[in-house]
Kinemage of the C-alpha trace (Angstrom):
@kinemage 1
@onewidth
@group {chain A} dominant
@subgroup {mainchain}
@vectorlist {calphas} color= white
{ca met a 1} P -20.374 -3.860 -3.798
{ca pro a 2} L -18.018 -3.848 -6.800
{ca leu a 3} L -17.568 -1.394 -9.633
{ca his a 4} L -16.764 -3.117 -12.937
{ca ile a 5} L -15.192 -1.225 -15.843
{ca ile a 6} L -15.957 -3.274 -18.942
{ca arg a 7} L -16.356 -3.204 -22.710
{ca gln a 8} L -19.804 -4.521 -23.564
{ca asp a 9} L -22.858 -3.699 -25.653
{ca ile a 10} L -25.342 -2.198 -23.184
{ca val a 11} L -28.351 -3.948 -24.719
{ca lys a 12} L -26.697 -7.295 -23.911
{ca met a 13} L -26.198 -6.526 -20.213
{ca asp a 14} L -28.003 -9.083 -18.057
{ca cys a 15} L -28.485 -7.014 -14.910
{ca asp a 16} L -31.365 -5.474 -13.000
{ca ala a 17} L -31.291 -2.193 -14.906
{ca ile a 18} L -29.454 -0.432 -17.705
{ca val a 19} L -29.146 3.323 -18.037
{ca cys a 20} L -30.336 4.936 -21.252
{ca pro a 21} L -28.972 8.410 -22.067
{ca thr a 22} L -31.793 10.306 -23.753
{ca asp a 23} L -33.293 13.726 -24.473
{ca pro a 24} L -36.019 15.502 -22.446
{ca phe a 25} L -38.712 13.864 -24.598
{ca leu a 26} L -37.407 10.266 -24.224
{ca ser a 27} L -37.573 10.187 -28.000
{ca gly a 28} L -35.245 7.240 -28.636
{ca thr a 29} L -33.772 8.955 -31.667
{ca gly a 30} L -30.059 9.285 -30.946
{ca gly a 31} L -27.055 7.036 -30.345
{ca ala a 32} L -27.424 4.559 -27.497
{ca asp a 33} L -31.015 5.736 -26.964
{ca met a 34} L -31.994 4.599 -30.458
{ca met a 35} L -30.148 1.294 -30.060
{ca ile a 36} L -31.877 0.538 -26.741
{ca his a 37} L -35.322 1.373 -28.154
{ca ala a 38} L -34.730 -0.812 -31.199
{ca ala a 39} L -33.707 -3.770 -29.045
{ca ala a 40} L -36.479 -3.318 -26.450
{ca gly a 41} L -39.315 -3.084 -28.948
{ca glu a 42} L -42.363 -0.913 -29.595
{ca glu a 43} L -43.680 -1.403 -26.045
{ca leu a 44} L -40.867 0.804 -24.745
{ca arg a 45} L -41.861 3.599 -27.140
{ca gln a 46} L -45.440 3.427 -25.879
{ca glu a 47} L -44.407 3.596 -22.213
{ca cys a 48} L -42.003 6.499 -22.841
{ca asn a 49} L -44.840 8.422 -24.502
{ca ser a 50} L -46.939 7.957 -21.368
{ca val a 51} L -44.161 9.121 -19.011
{ca gly a 52} L -44.257 12.694 -20.248
{ca gly a 53} L -40.558 13.515 -20.416
{ca cys a 54} L -37.640 14.178 -18.054
{ca val a 55} L -35.514 17.211 -17.162
{ca val a 56} L -31.725 17.438 -17.541
{ca gly a 57} L -29.943 15.778 -14.634
{ca asp a 58} L -32.947 13.698 -13.570
{ca ala a 59} L -34.000 10.101 -14.330
{ca val a 60} L -37.172 8.073 -14.884
{ca val a 61} L -37.751 4.313 -14.980
{ca thr a 62} L -39.538 2.076 -17.491
{ca gly a 63} L -39.721 -1.622 -18.157
{ca ala a 64} L -37.021 -3.220 -20.309
{ca tyr a 65} L -39.360 -5.434 -22.355
{ca arg a 66} L -37.294 -7.543 -24.790
{ca leu a 67} L -33.949 -6.720 -23.177
{ca pro a 68} L -32.206 -9.074 -20.691
{ca ser a 69} L -32.440 -6.456 -17.939
{ca lys a 70} L -35.554 -5.834 -15.821
{ca tyr a 71} L -35.684 -2.045 -16.062
{ca ile a 72} L -34.387 0.859 -18.100
{ca ile a 73} L -33.411 4.009 -16.213
{ca his a 74} L -33.649 6.932 -18.637
{ca thr a 75} L -31.587 10.014 -17.835
{ca val a 76} L -31.133 13.305 -19.661
{ca gly a 77} L -27.515 14.378 -19.780
{ca pro a 78} L -26.247 17.898 -20.457
{ca ile a 79} L -25.118 19.113 -23.859
{ca trp a 80} L -21.447 20.121 -23.718
{ca gln a 81} L -21.048 23.882 -24.184
{ca gly a 82} L -17.384 24.268 -23.291
{ca gly a 83} L -17.621 23.470 -19.601
{ca glu a 84} L -18.691 26.898 -18.362
{ca ser a 85} L -22.429 26.210 -18.085
{ca gly a 86} L -22.526 23.766 -15.184
{ca glu a 87} L -22.291 20.695 -17.410
{ca glu a 88} L -20.200 18.653 -14.983
{ca ala a 89} L -22.608 19.232 -12.084
{ca leu a 90} L -25.539 18.249 -14.293
{ca leu a 91} L -23.734 15.121 -15.448
{ca ala a 92} L -22.990 14.141 -11.854
{ca ser a 93} L -26.677 14.671 -11.114
{ca cys a 94} L -27.543 12.166 -13.856
{ca tyr a 95} L -25.501 9.430 -12.175
{ca lys a 96} L -26.844 10.297 -8.727
{ca ser a 97} L -30.443 10.324 -9.959
{ca cys a 98} L -30.021 6.942 -11.639
{ca leu a 99} L -28.545 5.479 -8.455
{ca ser a 100} L -31.430 6.918 -6.445
{ca arg a 101} L -33.970 5.240 -8.746
{ca ala a 102} L -32.068 1.967 -8.458
{ca lys a 103} L -32.097 2.233 -4.672
{ca glu a 104} L -35.838 2.988 -4.618
{ca leu a 105} L -36.420 -0.231 -6.562
{ca ala a 106} L -33.966 -2.177 -4.350
{ca leu a 107} L -31.991 -3.238 -7.421
{ca gly a 108} L -28.870 -5.341 -7.065
{ca ser a 109} L -27.093 -4.240 -10.245
{ca val a 110} L -27.115 -1.428 -12.803
{ca ala a 111} L -25.106 -0.751 -15.967
{ca phe a 112} L -24.093 2.754 -17.072
{ca pro a 113} L -22.696 3.977 -20.372
{ca leu a 114} L -20.640 7.167 -20.382
{ca ile a 115} L -23.573 9.574 -20.358
{ca ser a 116} L -23.597 12.551 -22.777
{ca thr a 117} L -20.462 11.462 -24.661
{ca gly a 118} L -22.296 10.749 -27.935
{ca thr a 119} L -24.279 13.375 -29.817
{ca phe a 120} L -24.259 15.659 -26.751
{ca gly a 121} L -20.489 16.035 -27.165
{ca phe a 122} L -19.281 15.716 -23.550
{ca pro a 123} L -15.498 14.992 -23.601
{ca lys a 124} L -15.030 11.320 -22.794
{ca asp a 125} L -12.173 11.789 -20.367
{ca lys a 126} L -14.130 14.347 -18.328
{ca ala a 127} L -17.250 12.169 -18.454
{ca phe a 128} L -15.290 9.150 -17.245
{ca arg a 129} L -13.768 11.087 -14.338
{ca cys a 130} L -17.180 12.413 -13.327
{ca ala a 131} L -18.702 8.908 -13.453
{ca met a 132} L -15.881 7.378 -11.414
{ca asn a 133} L -16.080 10.087 -8.760
{ca val a 134} L -19.828 9.679 -8.247
{ca leu a 135} L -19.939 5.885 -8.501
{ca ser a 136} L -16.941 5.134 -6.294
{ca glu a 137} L -18.184 7.498 -3.574
{ca tyr a 138} L -21.668 5.958 -3.691
{ca leu a 139} L -20.363 2.400 -3.468
{ca leu a 140} L -18.490 3.096 -0.251
{ca glu a 141} L -21.865 3.540 1.464
{ca asn a 142} L -24.271 1.389 -0.565
{ca asp a 143} L -24.585 -2.240 -1.643
{ca ile a 144} L -25.136 -2.495 -5.384
{ca thr a 145} L -23.088 -3.846 -8.271
{ca val a 146} L -22.299 -1.183 -10.871
{ca tyr a 147} L -21.023 -1.718 -14.400
{ca leu a 148} L -19.441 1.215 -16.238
{ca leu a 149} L -19.252 0.507 -19.960
{ca val a 150} L -16.223 2.090 -21.615
{ca tyr a 151} L -15.398 1.529 -25.284
{ca asp a 152} L -12.376 3.780 -25.713
{ca lys a 153} L -9.256 3.429 -23.575
{ca glu a 154} L -8.671 7.125 -24.215
{ca ala a 155} L -11.635 7.872 -21.955
{ca val a 156} L -9.840 6.375 -18.949
{ca thr a 157} L -8.320 9.400 -17.276
{ca val a 158} L -5.464 8.089 -15.214
{ca ser a 159} L -3.190 11.127 -15.030
{ca glu a 160} L -0.492 11.307 -17.678
{ca lys a 161} L 2.170 11.625 -14.992
{ca leu a 162} L 0.940 8.528 -13.156
{ca met a 163} L 0.634 6.541 -16.383
{ca ala a 164} L 4.180 7.529 -17.322
{ca his a 165} L 5.471 6.376 -13.938
{ca val a 166} L 3.598 3.059 -14.187
{ca ala a 167} L 4.868 2.514 -17.731
{ca ala a 168} L 8.442 3.226 -16.633
{ca tyr a 169} L 8.070 0.850 -13.686
{ca ile a 170} L 6.783 -1.858 -16.012
{ca asp a 171} L 9.691 -1.244 -18.359
{ca asp a 172} L 12.209 -1.462 -15.522
{ca ser a 173} L 10.688 -4.543 -13.893
{ca tyr a 174} L 8.553 -6.578 -16.295
{ca val a 175} L 10.614 -6.038 -19.449
{ca ala a 176} L 13.871 -6.606 -17.595
{ca glu a 177} L 12.542 -9.851 -16.159
{ca ser a 178} L 11.409 -11.021 -19.603
{ca lys a 179} L 14.879 -10.343 -21.026
{ca arg a 180} L 16.463 -12.142 -18.100
{ca phe a 181} L 14.999 -15.438 -19.271
{ca ser a 182} L 15.345 -14.869 -23.011
{ca tyr a 183} L 18.578 -16.849 -22.904
{ca val a 184} L 20.327 -19.392 -20.674
{ca pro a 185} L 23.533 -17.847 -19.292
{ca ser a 186} L 25.038 -21.092 -18.035
{ca val a 187} L 23.695 -24.607 -17.646
{ca pro a 188} L 25.304 -27.641 -16.007
{ca ala a 189} L 27.042 -29.986 -18.430
{ca arg a 190} L 24.802 -32.909 -17.526
{ca ser a 191} L 21.790 -30.987 -18.845
{ca ile a 192} L 23.298 -29.407 -21.908
{ca asp a 193} L 26.703 -28.798 -23.443
{ca arg a 194} L 27.983 -25.394 -22.268
{ca gln a 195} L 29.618 -24.761 -25.648
{ca arg a 196} L 26.509 -25.238 -27.795
{ca ser a 197} L 24.877 -22.025 -28.972
{ca leu a 198} L 21.326 -21.279 -27.849
{ca arg a 199} L 19.870 -21.446 -31.344
{ca asn a 200} L 20.958 -25.073 -31.639
{ca ile a 201} L 19.184 -26.137 -28.447
{ca arg a 202} L 16.114 -28.281 -28.889
{ca ala a 203} L 12.902 -26.927 -27.340
{ca asp a 204} L 12.695 -29.663 -24.723
{ca glu a 205} L 16.326 -29.142 -23.666
{ca tyr a 206} L 15.842 -25.364 -23.513
{ca lys a 207} L 12.835 -25.738 -21.226
{ca glu a 208} L 14.774 -28.127 -18.995
{ca ala a 209} L 17.693 -25.719 -18.908
{ca gln a 210} L 15.467 -22.812 -17.882
{ca gln a 211} L 13.943 -24.857 -15.077
{ca glu a 212} L 17.343 -25.885 -13.780
{ca val a 213} L 18.623 -22.301 -13.817
{ca leu a 214} L 15.566 -21.174 -11.861
{ca phe a 215} L 16.021 -24.002 -9.374
{ca asn a 216} L 19.702 -23.286 -8.878
{ca glu a 217} L 18.998 -19.585 -8.305
{ca ala a 218} L 16.250 -20.382 -5.817
{ca val a 219} L 18.302 -22.763 -3.711
{ca ser a 220} L 21.221 -20.346 -3.660
{ca met a 221} L 19.116 -17.443 -2.309
{ca pro a 222} L 19.743 -16.378 1.292
{ca met a 223} L 17.066 -17.674 3.610
{ca ala a 224} L 16.206 -14.118 4.638
{ca ser a 225} L 15.025 -13.423 1.097
{ca val a 226} L 12.958 -16.600 0.967
{ca cys a 227} L 11.214 -16.066 4.293
{ca met a 228} L 9.223 -12.834 4.212
{ca gly a 229} L 9.777 -12.291 7.896
{ca glu a 230} L 11.061 -14.753 10.451
{ca pro a 231} L 8.594 -15.345 13.330
{ca ser a 232} L 9.859 -13.786 16.523
{ca thr a 233} L 8.352 -16.413 18.845
{ca leu a 234} L 7.233 -20.012 18.742
{ca glu a 235} L 3.652 -18.792 19.115
{ca asp a 236} L 4.050 -16.582 16.045
{ca ala a 237} L 5.590 -19.450 14.093
{ca leu a 238} L 2.742 -21.813 14.938
{ca arg a 239} L 0.180 -19.152 14.078
{ca glu a 240} L 1.740 -18.557 10.671
{ca leu a 241} L 1.828 -22.294 10.038
{ca asp a 242} L -1.791 -22.950 10.987
{ca glu a 243} L -3.542 -19.730 9.978
{ca ser a 244} L -5.588 -19.932 6.773
{ca phe a 245} L -6.175 -17.087 4.319
{ca ser a 246} L -9.610 -16.454 5.807
{ca gln a 247} L -8.291 -16.368 9.358
{ca met a 248} L -5.411 -14.064 8.474
{ca leu a 249} L -7.724 -11.725 6.577
{ca leu a 250} L -10.217 -11.457 9.427
{ca arg a 251} L -7.405 -10.911 11.924
{ca lys a 252} L -5.923 -8.120 9.826
{ca ile a 253} L -9.334 -6.483 9.450
{ca asp a 254} L -9.684 -6.475 13.251
{ca glu a 255} L -6.176 -5.082 13.639
{ca ser a 256} L -6.905 -2.320 11.117
{ca gly a 257} L -9.877 -1.025 13.096
{ca met a 258} L -12.158 -1.258 10.058
{ca thr a 259} L -15.536 -2.956 10.091
{ca asp a 260} L -16.126 -5.858 7.739
{ca ser a 261} L -18.349 -3.744 5.480
{ca gln a 262} L -15.821 -0.922 5.337
{ca cys a 263} L -13.155 -3.393 4.276
{ca tyr a 264} L -15.038 -5.267 1.569
{ca lys a 265} L -16.429 -2.054 0.102
{ca lys a 266} L -12.985 -0.487 0.053
{ca ala a 267} L -11.749 -3.697 -1.604
{ca asn a 268} L -14.450 -3.448 -4.311
{ca ile a 269} L -15.720 -6.870 -3.193
{ca asp a 270} L -19.286 -8.141 -3.226
{ca arg a 271} L -20.891 -8.620 0.214
{ca lys a 272} L -21.989 -12.161 -0.660
{ca leu a 273} L -18.438 -13.125 -1.570
{ca phe a 274} L -17.139 -11.713 1.688
{ca ser a 275} L -19.754 -13.753 3.577
{ca lys a 276} L -18.391 -16.909 1.924
{ca ile a 277} L -14.861 -16.021 2.984
{ca arg a 278} L -15.954 -15.319 6.550
{ca ser a 279} L -17.958 -18.538 6.876
{ca asp a 280} L -15.394 -20.890 5.308
{ca ile a 281} L -12.096 -21.185 7.151
{ca asn a 282} L -10.552 -22.966 4.143
{ca tyr a 283} L -11.846 -20.578 1.481
{ca arg a 284} L -9.409 -20.211 -1.450
{ca pro a 285} L -9.889 -16.832 -3.137
{ca lys a 286} L -8.927 -15.759 -6.632
{ca lys a 287} L -5.674 -13.848 -6.840
{ca thr a 288} L -7.498 -10.626 -7.728
{ca thr a 289} L -9.660 -11.019 -4.611
{ca ala a 290} L -6.693 -11.555 -2.305
{ca ile a 291} L -4.905 -8.524 -3.768
{ca ala a 292} L -8.037 -6.413 -3.378
{ca phe a 293} L -8.076 -7.073 0.368
{ca ala a 294} L -4.368 -6.269 0.606
{ca ile a 295} L -5.093 -2.918 -1.060
{ca ala a 296} L -8.106 -2.231 1.169
{ca leu a 297} L -6.029 -2.961 4.274
{ca glu a 298} L -3.167 -0.837 2.890
{ca leu a 299} L -0.665 -3.611 3.483
{ca ser a 300} L 3.024 -3.161 2.780
{ca arg a 301} L 4.704 -5.222 0.076
{ca ser a 302} L 5.919 -7.841 2.562
{ca glu a 303} L 2.519 -8.002 4.264
{ca thr a 304} L 0.856 -8.372 0.858
{ca asp a 305} L 3.207 -11.221 -0.003
{ca glu a 306} L 2.324 -12.873 3.309
{ca leu a 307} L -1.421 -12.632 2.657
{ca leu a 308} L -1.079 -13.847 -0.926
{ca lys a 309} L 1.027 -16.789 0.183
{ca lys a 310} L -1.844 -17.956 2.398
{ca ala a 311} L -3.991 -18.130 -0.752
{ca gly a 312} L -1.275 -19.890 -2.761
{ca phe a 313} L -0.206 -16.871 -4.827
{ca ala a 314} L 2.754 -14.525 -5.213
{ca leu a 315} L 3.616 -11.353 -7.123
{ca ser a 316} L 6.057 -11.881 -9.969
{ca his a 317} L 8.046 -9.541 -12.195
{ca ser a 318} L 7.301 -11.842 -15.128
{ca asn a 319} L 3.607 -10.830 -14.985
{ca lys a 320} L 2.584 -7.324 -16.095
{ca phe a 321} L -0.524 -7.352 -13.880
{ca asp a 322} L 1.634 -8.127 -10.840
{ca val a 323} L 4.138 -5.412 -11.693
{ca ile a 324} L 1.411 -2.770 -11.942
{ca val a 325} L -0.065 -3.820 -8.594
{ca glu a 326} L 3.394 -3.811 -7.048
{ca tyr a 327} L 3.995 -0.273 -8.307
{ca phe a 328} L 0.957 1.078 -6.455
{ca ile a 329} L 1.759 -0.790 -3.253
{ca asp a 330} L 5.396 0.317 -3.278
{ca asn a 331} L 4.285 3.922 -3.808
{ca gly a 332} L 1.617 3.833 -1.098
{ca ile a 333} L -1.297 4.381 -3.511
{ca tyr a 334} L -4.178 2.310 -2.143
{ca asp a 335} L -7.211 3.703 -3.973
{ca ile a 336} L -8.579 0.605 -5.676
{ca phe a 337} L -10.471 2.556 -8.327
{ca thr a 338} L -7.318 4.397 -9.411
{ca ile a 339} L -5.471 1.070 -9.581
{ca asn a 340} L -8.254 -0.489 -11.643
{ca glu a 341} L -8.231 2.465 -14.031
{ca ala a 342} L -4.517 1.861 -14.632
{ca leu a 343} L -5.055 -1.888 -15.047
{ca phe a 344} L -7.860 -1.224 -17.532
{ca ala a 345} L -5.656 1.193 -19.468
{ca phe a 346} L -2.963 -1.504 -19.738
{ca asp a 347} L -5.522 -4.181 -20.771
{ca gln a 348} L -5.177 -6.145 -17.541
{ca ser a 349} L -7.762 -7.815 -15.296
{ca leu a 350} L -9.261 -5.622 -12.597
{ca ile a 351} L -8.923 -6.385 -8.904
{ca gly a 352} L -11.739 -6.969 -6.476
{ca val a 353} L -14.524 -7.451 -8.988
């Protein structure tokens, strides 16, 4: 089931349970704890008083009362003391305990804030890395939708080296592509006078000129660059012609040796969505879904293009999202959570979710 990294007020989350970071007395007096208590109402205070408290690293469950969610999972995070007092292990225990409570209640979805990053002073980047490690590992074996609420991009801990490489790749590919079409180098006389300067071109003529340049470049491309791989036999050619996205995906899953569940979990895809794809031969996925399966299957760039084409999509250097995805594929980095962290950091849509 998918892991969503989002910016959202936790009291507005309409899911089965939200996680409330609190103190051992469930007092409702600090940060997100206070906000959740205020929104849930006095009934929550009364139930917390009857619970009797909670130890650091553990979690207890109450009703959610006036909130959109069904339950509140209260967990006591560690106070940051410099990192030498087992804080990271205790924080990981908080996430694991909350997930255990959710599993006991057979919940389908749960929303987490970054636990202990408020008044308890846990560094946000370390808290984010701890949350991602626990949640991503859990989701590979369990079916539940998890939301991780992140308000500061600085908390997203994609390594500085990786971020620098992605940024450089974007600059080389995306920016260069944008500049490529910031002017019209040459346009046939029937469309526009070659001698007129660009700033004197009317908007409608400029658009027409761009389209004609793109068309002329496309038709002049060698066929080998248009076809991602020429079929070696008539049987292969007919298969590529007739095979739908769903059929190709299922075939590639079989060829990979993965089970269906291993694939959709690795793709950060919901089981119900995968069932729709499997049962509908003509299913048309979203682009982010198709890319997620390409990542899960660890497809090469050409194989990814082939799968995307079956869904009616393509990767383009004029789209920053596409360039980031292309970077990871070209560099053989197929961890979908790492890719989504980078996409989040660059304010792009996430894949799979």
